[in-house]
C-alpha positions in Angstrom: 108.2 38.7 72.2 110.6 40.4 74.5 109.6 44.0 72.8 108.3 46.6 75.2 104.6 46.7 74.0 103.6 50.0 74.4 106.9 51.4 72.9 106.4 49.1 70.1 102.7 50.0 69.5 103.7 53.6 69.5 106.4 53.1 66.9 104.4 51.0 64.7 101.5 53.6 64.5 104.2 56.5 64.0 106.3 54.4 61.2 102.9 53.0 59.4 100.7 55.8 59.6 102.3 59.2 59.9 102.8 61.0 56.6 99.7 58.8 55.6 102.1 56.2 55.0 103.6 57.7 52.0 107.2 57.8 53.0 109.6 55.2 51.4 110.5 54.1 54.9 107.0 53.5 56.1 106.2 50.5 57.8 104.4 48.1 55.2 104.6 44.7 56.7 104.9 43.8 60.4 106.1 40.4 61.7 104.6 39.7 65.0 105.6 36.7 67.2 102.8 34.2 67.7 102.9 34.2 71.5 102.2 37.9 71.6 100.0 38.6 68.8 96.8 38.7 70.5 98.2 41.2 73.1 100.0 43.2 70.5 97.2 43.5 68.0 94.5 44.5 70.8 96.7 47.1 71.9 97.5 48.4 68.3 93.6 48.2 67.5 93.1 50.5 70.5 95.9 52.8 69.8 94.5 53.3 66.3 91.2 54.4 67.5 93.0 57.2 69.0 94.2 58.3 65.8 92.8 61.7 64.3 92.6 61.6 60.3 92.1 65.2 59.1 93.7 68.5 58.0 97.5 68.4 58.5 97.3 72.0 59.5 95.7 71.1 62.7 98.0 70.2 65.6 95.6 67.4 66.6 95.8 65.5 63.4 97.8 62.3 63.4 97.0 61.1 59.6 96.8 63.7 56.7 95.7 63.3 53.1 97.3 61.3 50.3 99.2 63.1 47.7 96.4 63.0 44.8 93.2 61.5 43.7 94.9 58.6 41.9 96.7 57.5 44.9 93.5 58.0 46.9 91.7 55.8 44.4 94.5 53.0 44.2 95.0 52.8 48.0 91.2 52.6 48.5 90.6 50.0 45.9 93.6 48.0 47.3 91.7 48.2 50.9 88.6 47.1 49.6 90.0 44.2 47.8 91.6 43.1 50.9 88.6 43.7 52.9 86.6 41.4 50.6 89.2 38.9 51.0 88.5 38.6 54.7 92.0 40.1 55.7 90.8 43.1 57.6 92.4 43.5 61.5 91.3 46.9 62.0 90.4 50.1 60.4 89.4 53.9 61.5 87.3 56.5 59.9 88.7 59.2 57.7 87.1 62.3 56.6 84.7 61.7 53.5 85.8 65.0 51.8 89.3 65.4 50.8 92.1 63.0 49.8 92.0 61.1 52.9 92.3 57.3 53.0 91.3 55.6 56.4 94.3 53.7 58.0 93.8 50.0 57.6 95.6 46.9 59.0 95.4 43.7 57.1 96.3 40.1 57.7 98.9 38.4 55.4 100.9 35.2 55.7 104.1 37.1 55.0 105.9 39.7 52.7 105.9 37.1 49.9 102.1 38.0 49.4 103.0 41.7 48.7 102.5 42.2 45.0 103.6 45.8 45.4 104.3 48.4 47.9 101.2 50.4 49.1 102.4 53.8 49.5 99.4 54.9 51.9 98.3 54.2 55.5 98.3 50.5 55.1 99.8 48.1 57.3 100.1 44.3 56.8 100.6 42.2 59.7 102.1 38.4 59.4 103.0 36.2 62.7 105.7 33.8 63.0 107.0 31.3 65.6 110.3 32.1 67.3 112.0 29.1 65.6 111.1 30.6 62.3 113.1 33.8 62.8 115.8 32.5 59.8 112.6 32.0 57.4 111.3 35.5 58.0 114.8 36.8 57.3 114.9 34.9 54.2 111.6 35.8 52.9 112.3 39.7 53.5 115.7 39.4 51.6 114.1 37.4 48.9 111.4 40.3 48.3 114.2 43.1 48.0 112.0 45.8 49.7 115.4 46.5 51.6 115.3 50.2 52.2 114.3 49.9 56.0 114.0 47.4 58.5 113.0 48.1 62.1 113.1 45.5 64.9 111.9 45.7 68.6 113.6 43.3 70.9 115.4 43.5 74.5 117.7 40.5 73.5 121.1 41.8 72.0 121.6 38.3 70.1 118.6 38.6 68.2 119.3 42.3 67.4 122.9 41.0 66.2 121.3 37.8 64.2 118.9 40.4 62.3 121.8 43.1 61.9 123.8 40.4 60.2 120.9 38.7 58.2 119.0 41.5 57.0 119.7 43.2 53.6 118.4 46.6 54.3 119.9 50.2 54.0 118.7 51.4 57.2 118.3 49.3 60.2 116.5 50.6 63.3 116.2 49.0 66.7 113.8 49.8 69.3 112.5 52.8 67.8 110.3 54.2 65.0 111.2 54.4 61.3 
């Protein structure tokens, strides 16, 4: 809850949606401390509305197309399923023609709900209480998606706690992935 919200939201958007979420290090699951959840999600939704989905050659574009028709269909089907489950937090529009997938944000209980990685502009948000940090670290480590981990906080002890506990190849602190 000590993260700078504007910086965190900027980095969340870049990490989750640049490259249409197709980088291996793209942000897939965001854990937000419950005491800042409302503010953080409001800011995230507002910032998403400013994103431009479209032609990657246009300088104004923030989110381009996905790699192929199969990826577009798979990601779109996943988003429809999550939407029908009532988990949608936010979504913006994408062009109707082309291999575009609208950026989506869905609520999950935690990383353990992830059946597979979704290589597209899809972000999952889970919340936690400050006293549940060790359970969050354990859940992330059990899942085994340990390529990249990012953290926003201004508490040095918390940074060290995560660095010591998380099993990830790359750890980013107070910056995007």
